[in-house]
N, C-alpha and C positions, 0 to 999 in steps of 0.2 A: 741277974735281972732278965726278965723275958725280953726277947730281941726287939719286938715292936715298941715296947715301952722305953727301951734304951734309945731307939731311934727318935722317939717323940721327945725324950728328955734332952737329947743333944740338939734337936731342932729348936726347942724353947730356949735353951742356953744360947744358941746362935742368934736368935732374934733379940735377946736381951743385950748381948755384946754389940750387935749391930746398932741398936738404938742408942746405946751408950756412946759409940763412936759418932753417931749422927749428931748428937747434941754437945759433945765435949771437945771435939777436934775441929779446928778451922779447916775449911775446904773451899777456896774460891772456885768459881765455875769457869769453864772455858768452852770454846766452840769445836775443839778437835781439829783445828787447822793452824798452819803457820802462814805468816803474812809478810809482804814486802811492799813498801810504798812505791807507787809508780804514778805517772801522770794521769790525773783523773780519778784517783782513788787508791784502793788497796788490792794487790794481786795475791791470790791464794798460791802459796808455794808448795804446800803439802797438806794432806788430810790424814788424820790418824784414827778416826772413828767411823764405823760403818754408817752411823746415823747422821754424820755430817754430809749433806748432799752438795756442799760447795765443791765445785770442780777446779782442779789445779789449772792455773793459767787464766782463770776468769778474774775480772776486775770488778770490784764492788765499791759503791760510793756512799751507801746509806744502810743503816740498820733500823728496823722497826720493832719497837717493844709494844706488847699488848695490842697487836694489830686487830682492827675492827672494833675495838672497845672505846668507850669514852675516855679512857686513860691512855690512848695510843700516843706514842711519842716517836718522832723521827730523828735519828742521830746521824750526824755527818761522819763519814769515814775517810779521812785524808792522811792518816798517819798510823803507825803501829801503836802510838800512845792512845789514839782515839779508840782503836779496837780494844786495847787493854782496859780502858775506862768503861767501855760497854760491858765487857764480860765480868769485870769486878763488881759492877752494880747489879749483876744478875744472880739468880739462884740456880742451884743444881737442878737439872730437869726442865728448866724453863725453856720455852721455844722462842727463838728470835728469828726475824725475817731479814735476810740480807738481799739488798737490791742491786742488780747489775748496773754498771755504769752505762751500758749501751741503752740509748733511748728506746730502741725497738723492743727491749726486754725489760723495761723499767717497771712494767705492771706484773712481772712474774718473779717475785722474790722467792728465794729458797729458804724453806724452814730448816732450822738447825736446833736439835735438842742438845742443850749444854750438858757436859759431863764433867767428871772430876779432873782437876788439874793434876797431872801425874806427880808433880813435886810438892803437892800440898801435904800437910801432916797426916790428914786422914787417909789419903791415898797410900802413903808409906806404911801406915798401920794395916791397911787392908791388903797390901801386897802379899804377905806370907799366907793369908787365908785364901786369897785368889790363886796363889801358886798351887797350894794343896788341892783346892777345888778343881782347878784345871787338870791336874794329874788324875784325880779321881774320875772326872768326866771322860778323860782320854782313855782310861782303863775300861770304862763302860762302853765307849764307842768302839774300842778294839774288839769287843766281844760280838758286836751286832751282826756283821756279815757272816762270820763262820758259824755262829750259834743259830741264826735264822736259816741259813742254807742247810746245815746238817739236820736241824730240827724238822724242816718241811720235807726234805728228801726221805728221812727215816720214817716220818709220820705217814706220808702218802704211801711209801713202799710197804708199810706194815698194816695199812688199813684193811687190805684183803682183796676181795673181788672188786671189779669195776663198779658193780652195783652198790657196794658199801661206800666206795669213794664218791660216787655220784650223789648218793643219798646225804652223806655228811656235808659235801660241798654245797648242795642246794640249801640245806638247813643253815649252814654258816653264813652264806651270802644273803639268804633271806632275812636272817636276824639282823645282819649289818645294815641292810637296806631299810628295814622297817624302823629300827631304833634311830638311825641317822635322820630319816625323814621326819619322825616324830620330834626329834630334837630341833630341827630347823623350823617346824611349824610352831613349836613352843616359843622359839625366839621371834618368829614373825608376828605372832599374836601380841606378845608383850611389847615389842618395839612400836607397834601401831597403837596400842592402848596408852603407853606411857609417853610416846613421842619425844624422846630425849633430845633429838636434833632440832625440833621446832623452837625457834627463838634463841638457840644457843649462840654465844659469842665466842666463836673459834678463831676469828681473824683470817679465815680462808677466802681467797678471791673466787668469785663465781665465774670469772673469765679465765681462770687458769687453764692451761693446756691439758686436754684429756690424754690419757695414756693410749699407746698404740699396741700394747701386748695383748694378744688374743690366744686363748687356748680352750678348745672344746673337748667333748667326750672322745671324738675321733682322734684328737691329738694325744689324749691320755692313753688310749689304746695303742697308738703307734709307738709312743715312748716305752710302753710296757715290754715290747719285743727287743731284746738286746742285739745289737750288731756284733758286739764282741763281749761275751759273757765274762771273760777274764778282766777286761777293762771295767765292766760294771761293778765287779767285786772290789774295786779299789776305792769306791765312793759310797758312803752311807746314804747319799742323796738318791742313789739309783736302786733303792730297795725293791721297787716294783719289778724291775728287770731281773733282779736276783730271785725274787719269789716266783716269777713266771718260769724261769729256767729250772728252778728247784721243783716246781710242780710237774713240769714235763719229765724231768729226770726221774722223779719218784714214780710217776705213772709207768714209764717205759721199763723201769726196773721190774715192775710186776709183770710186764709182758715178755721179758727176756726168758730164754730157756735156762733150765738148770744144767750145771751148778752155778752158772754165772749170776742168776738172779739172787740167790741166797747169799753168795759171796759178797756182792756189792751192797746188798741190804745190810748184812752184818757189819761191813766196813763203816757205813754211814751211821749205824746205831752205835758203834764203838766211838766214832768221832763225836757224836752228839753227847754221849755220856762223859767223855773227856772234857768237852767244852762246858758241860754243866758243872763238873768238878772245878774247872778253872773259874767259872762264874761264882761258885761258892767262896773261893779264895778271895776274889775281888770284893764280893759283897760283905765279907767280914769287916771291911773298912767302911761300910755304909754309914754307921752312926757318925763317924768322924768326917766323912765326906759331906754328909748333910749339914753338919755343924759349920764347916767352912763355906759351903754354898750359901747358907742362910745369912751368915755374917757378911759375906760379900754383897749380897743383894740388898739387905736392909741398910748396911752402912753406906752404900753407894747411892741408893735411890732416895731422893728427898720427897717431901709431901706436896710441894707446890704444883706439880703437873696434875695432881689428882683433882684439884678444886674445880677447874673449868669443865672437866669431863666427869664429874661425880655422878650425875644422873645417868649418863651412858654406862659407867661402870656398874652402878646399881642394877640397871636393866639387864646387863650381861650376867651379873652374879645371880640375880633372882631367877633368870631362865636356866642357868646351870644347876642351881639348887633344885628347882622344880623337876628338871629332867632326872637328876641324880637321885632325888628322894621320893619321887612319885612314879615317873614312867618306868625306870629300870627296876625298882622294887616290885612294881606290878607284874612285870615280865617274870621275875624270879618267883613270885608267889603263885601266880595264876598258871603260868606255862611250865615252870620248873618245879613247882611245889616245894620251894626252898624258903626258909625263914630269912627275909632280907637282913634283919639285924644281926643274926648269927653269921651270915655270909660277909657282911661289912666288917664285922670284928675279925673274921678269918683273913680278910684281904687287907687289913690295916698296914702291914709292912709295904706292900706294893703301892698302896694309895699315898703313903707318906713319902715314898721314894719318888713317885710321879710328881707330887707337889713341890719337892725340893729341886728336882732336876729339870722340870718343864719339858721332858722328852719321853714319849711313850716307847720309843725304840731303846733308849738307854735304860728304861725301867723293865724292859722285857725279861732279862734274866731273873729279876726279883719276882715279876709276875708269874713266870713259869714255875719257879720254886714254890711260891706261895700257893698257887692254885692246886698244885700237886700235893705238896706237903701238908698244908693247913686245910685245903678244901677237899682233898681226897678225890680229885678228878684224875682219870687215867692219863698216862702219857700219850696214849693213842689220840685222845681228844685235844689235850693241851698242845702237843707238838704240831697239830694241824691248824687249830683255830687261833691260838695266841700270836704266832708270828704274822699271820695274815692280818689279825686285828690291829697289831701295832703299826701297820702301814696303811690299811684301807678303812678301818673302822674308827672314824674320828667324829664321834657325836658332838663333843664339846667344840671342836674346831669348826664344824659345819654350822652349828648354832651361832658361834661368835662371828663368823663371816657374814651370815645373814643379817644379824643385828648391826654390825659395823657398816655394811653397805647401805642399809635402809636409814640408819642414823645420819650418815653423810648426805644421802639423798634428801632427807628432811631438811637438813641445814641448807643445802644448795637451793631447795625449793623456796625457803624463806628469804634467800638472797636474790630471788627473781628467776630462778631456774624452773624447769618443768617438773611437777610432782610425779612420783612413780605411780603408774596405774596398777591395778591388781594383776593385769597381764605382765607388767614389768616385774612385779613382786614374785609372780610365779616363776619367771625366768631366774630371779635371784635365788629362789628356793632350789631349783634344779641345778644351777651353777654352783651353789654352795655345796651341794651333795657331791658333784663331780670334782670340784676343787679340793674338797676335803679328802677324796680318794687319792688325788695326785699329790697331796701335801706330804712332805717328809716328816718323820716322827722326831723332829729336832726343835729346839726352842724357837718360837716366833715364826715357824713355818706358815701358820695360818695367816699371819699378817702379810707375808709375801704373796700367798695365793689370793688374797683379797684384791690385789691389783688386777688379776684376771677378770673378776666380776665388774670392777669399776670401769675397766676398759670396754667390756662388752656393752655396758650401759651408757658409754660415752660420757662418763663422769670424770672430773679431774682426779688424778691419782695422788695429788699432793696431800689430800686429806688423810690418806693412809700413813703418811710420814708423821702427822700430828699425833696419831693414835699410838705411835712408838712410845710417847711419854708415859703412857699408862699400860703398856702391853705386858710388862713382866708379871705383875700380880695376876692379871687376867689369864696369862699364859699358864701360870702355875695351876690355876683353878680348872681351866678347860682340859689340861693334860690329865689332871686327876679324874675328871669325868670320862675322858677317853679310856683310861686304864680300867676304871670301874665298869664301864660298858663291856670291855674285852673280857673281864673276869666273869661278869654275869652271863655273857654269851657262852663261855666255856661250860659254865654250870648248867645252863638251860639245855645246851646241845648234848651234854653228857647224860642228863636225865632222859632226853628224848631217845637216846641210844640204848636206854634200858639200864644205865648204871645206877647203882644205889650209893655210889661213893660220895657225891657232893654232900658233905656234912652228915653223912650217914654212918660214919665209923665212930661215932661218939663225940666227945668234946674235942674242940680244937686243941691241938698240941703245939705249943710254942717251940720254936727252934732255940737251942741253947745260945747264951750270950757269947 
């Protein structure tokens, strides 16, 4: 069976198995926290889920369901039995609001997205799939730093003269800036036309405390320079620092005297080829890893969270589709003189991997192999453009952040807040671009970076927590757009460098199963 069809078949099978678990196995919801009764309410003893914003040691005396809606109900929390009753009446993915017992903070409830109870039958059935999915993702993460580092060093060192490096670098960054800006503008236009936040019943308080986290372009540049490059290589979240050092190292290899220059260049080329062979071994597990991931996601995520935010989800999805199916194909056809449909077919393994992993960084080994093997782009171009793109070219993420912030701003304006002016929206556009550059290529990184923009606009950051309920499917879509843009950029830049390779070597050849 052709490899990408094999991946697709296992993806569909995973979705079917996940849906079967969703409807056939009991799974009560829980808040991800442990409780103990104390005077005045319930104290949080421990939290087990990142989405649970309840703090250990805090005392809560009420829970609010359907906050801000006509069906709102306030439930008293005075015993562990009361907490159990609240969560047993809730559905997976539903957002509850827990109110602190302190009068000073009574108007600042904490949103908590309910997750699966670990002891539920469905959770026990999901556990082996989650175990294999976690191992598969760990294998992909294991490859990120050494593959990106070796790829960029060998790519820059082999580019040739400084003029060649400068020319390709300007083209690459120019493409990333233009496509990301166009993606954000598509999102801005649609969110203003559809206005999904106007009149939405989200249950968010307009008086909630705004965030205090601030990060601007200067801060992104400062973080790019590593104080200790060895320490930076221990974290996939520090990829900007790894890329910065790799670019410098590759450049100065070209400036070193012989025989040192050629020796070091040959060493990194050898390391890169070994890492690619290791990546091929890991990627042989791709169909089965995709199957486990899809089962885990579909079986865990209920459909309740999607209803209140359906128009918001449709807006983001429509913007992503327009950018992926209109803007980027136009670049391919007009600038690269490449048939977009043929290129999309060639890139299908990378796109399906991006959809299932929600990580452009973890998809990088697949993207590089696909662009070179099926797209016939030279290693000189792919090793320079794709590792950079996996970290700083985030079209889908920038678009999503712009829509998410303006959506929440529309909601708060309807609650009595100040509407965003066009000047404010211009700031949103620019910060969405900068935040997408600083976002790590990991699942839900865009949602984390959204806090930066909300804080800069003095908007409450609690709205970002509510978007967690529907983030996973949108994350899968925007990561696919990110990877699609990276692959299109490699093809366009290859053609601009005079290569006839992109789809010019005849029909696309599938890898063996």
